[in-house]
N, C-alpha and C positions, 0 to 999 in steps of 0.2 A: 504494500500500500504506500502511496506517495507520502513522504514525510510531512509536507505542508498540510495535506488533507487530514491525516491522522492527528497531527499535533494541534491543529486548529479545533478539531472536534473535541478532543480530550481536554484541552485547556479551557474550552467554553463551559465545561461541566465540573472540572476539578482544579483545585488550586495547586498546580504543578508547573514547573518551568520547562521550556523547550530543552534546556540543558539536562534536566533530570530525565526527561523522556528518552533522550538520546543515549543514556547510559544503559538502556535495555539491550540484552543480548540479541534481540530480534532486529535491532537497528543496523542497517548496512550503510555507513557513511559514504562509501565509494559510489553507490548507486542512488543515495538519497531516498531510501525506502525502508519500511519495516517489513520484514519477512516473517509471516506467521506460519511456519512450517507445520506445526502440530495441528493446526486447524484443517489443513488440506484445502482443496478448492471447493469442496461441496459438503463438508461436514456440517451437520445440523446440531443445534444445542437447544436445551430446554431447562427452565427453572423447575426443580423437583421438590423444593421446600423453602419455607421462609418462617423464621421465628423472631419474636421480639423479646428482648431482655432489657427492661427499662427503656432507655432512649436508643438502644442499639438494635439494628436490624441485620439479621444474618440470612443471606440468600444462598441456597445450595443449588448447584447447576451441574449438568452433564453435557458432554460432547459425544456425538454418535458417529460411528463409522460411516463414511460416504458409500461404502459398499452395500450396506443393508439398512441403514438408519435405525438399527435396534441395538447393535453392539456398542456398549459404552467404552469409549477410548480414553476419556479424561473425566475427572470429577473435580469439583472445587467449591469454594465458598467465598462470597463477597461480603465484607463487613462494612456497615455504614452507621454513622451516628445521625439521628434525626432530631431536629428541634424546630417545631412549628413548620414553616414552609421551607426551611433550610436543611440541607444534608451535608455531611462531610464524609468523604471516602476515607476509610481506615485501612483496609487491606483487601487483597484478593489473592487467594492461593489456589493452585490446581495441581493435580498429580496424574501421571500417566496410569491408566488402568489396563489397557490392552494396546500393545504396539502394533501398528499396521505393518504388513509385510513390505 
């Protein structure tokens, strides 16, 4: 994905700098793109759960194999703090479940 497109979109929703985003292992400075290898071209994803704990929202998600749209290849969790109309990104983690051939 083009660096300008991704950075503009992420920075419009999260309080992060362009420099911070470019520290990602998915960033390719030579080509000016973010390479999302683990998603593949046609992998689908879905929210599979959400829980509140005080002002914190935890969203669980899964990525599915593009081969069959049912095999879970990654799972993860997005953590956010919510206050009225405002939210703050806290963390996002994911782990490989099944490696594609």
